N, C-alpha and C positions, 0 to 999 in steps of 0.2 A: 238572792235575798239573804242577808246576814241572819244569824240565829236570833239576834236581838230584834230585828225587824219582823221576823217570822213569829216570834213569841208575842210581840205587841199586836201583830195582825190577828193572831189566834185569840188574844184577849178582846180585841175589837169585835170579832165574830161572836164571842160569848156575850158581849154587851148588846149587840144587835138582837140576839136571841132572847135575852132577858127582857129587853124593852118590849118586844113583840108579845112574849108570854105574859107579861104583867097586864096587858090588855085583856087577856083571857081571865087571869086571876081576879082582877078588880071587879068584873061584872058579877062575880059570885060572892062578894063580900059587902058588908054594910058597916056603917059607923066608923069607929076608930080603925078597924082592920082595912076598910076601903081607903081611908086617909093614909094609912101606912103603905098600902100598895101604890098609891099615887106618888107618895114621897120616894118610894123605892124606884119607881119608874123614872122619876125626875133625876134621881141620883145617877142611875145608869145612863140616862140621856146626856147628862153633863159630862160623865166620864167618856162616853162615846164621842161627843163633840171634841173634847180635848185630844183624844187619840186620833181622830180624823185629821185635825190640824197638824199634829205632831208627825204623823206618817206622811202626810202630803208634803210638808216642808222638808222632811228628811229624805226618804227614799223616793217619794213620789208615787209609791205603790200602795194604794188603798183598796183593801178588799171591799167588794160591793155587798150591800145588805141584800138578803133574800126577800122575795115577796111574801113568804110565809115559812113557818117552821113546824115540824112534826112534834106533837106533844107526846110524852112517854106513856100517857094513858088519858082517857076521857076526863075532862074537868067539868063536872056537872053540878057541884054544890060547894058549900063552904069547906067541908072537910077535904075534898080533893083540891080545892083552890089553895088552901093553906099548905097542903102537902107539896104542891107544885112550887109554891113560893119558897119553901125550904130548899127544894131541889135546885131551883134557879140560882139561889145564892151559893149553894154548895158547888155547883158546876162552874159558876163564874169565878168563885174563889179558887177553884182548881186551875183555871187558866192563868189567873194572876200568880198563883204559887209557882206554876211551871215557868213563868217569865222571870222569876227571881234569879236563877243561876245565869241567865243570859243578859242581865242588865247591870248597870253600875250607876252610881251618882244619883242624879235626879230621876232617871228612869226607874232605878231600883226603889227609890223612895215612893214613887208613884205606884209601883206594883205592890209594895208592902202596904201602903195606905188603902189601896183597892181591896187587897186580900183581907185586911182587918175590917174594913167597912162591910164586906160581904159576910164575914164570919159573925160580926155583931148582928147584922140584920137576920141571918139564918137563926141565930139564937133567939131573937125576938119572935120570929115566926114560929119556932118550936114552942116557945112559951105560950103564944096565942093559941096554937093548935092543941096544947095540953100534952105535948110529946116529952117524954123523959128518956134519957137525960136531955137537958136543954142545950148543953154544950158538947162539943166533940174535942178529943185530945189534940188533933192536928188539923185545923181547918184547911180545906182545899186538898187534902191528901186523900187519894183513893182508898176506899175501905178495904 
């Protein structure tokens, strides 16, 4: 598997995990926050679907989704749900950031757009959660 294909497959795995975890996040939110969680999940689903097609048409090697994912901590209320939403976007951004050096052209534009999307959504979640600062200097970069 080429480095490009592996980087995109890793990003796909992150999208799978984000979709699954937003199901957990959403049940602990109400109102505008729940609507935002649904929109985030839909965005990740859309990106997942595009990646599935791209990988299937390119290398033919598409990593499978898992039946479930381990959460980093119990999500039991609004506070922990918002914390997880921030982490989901930061982790997914990290996978897209890691794909940048292995991609060119359209693939690189896709990776950069995904990284930007995740960074913006993480900022919105931080603001909703009352976390300061609401932005980070280098989205997707390990702390």
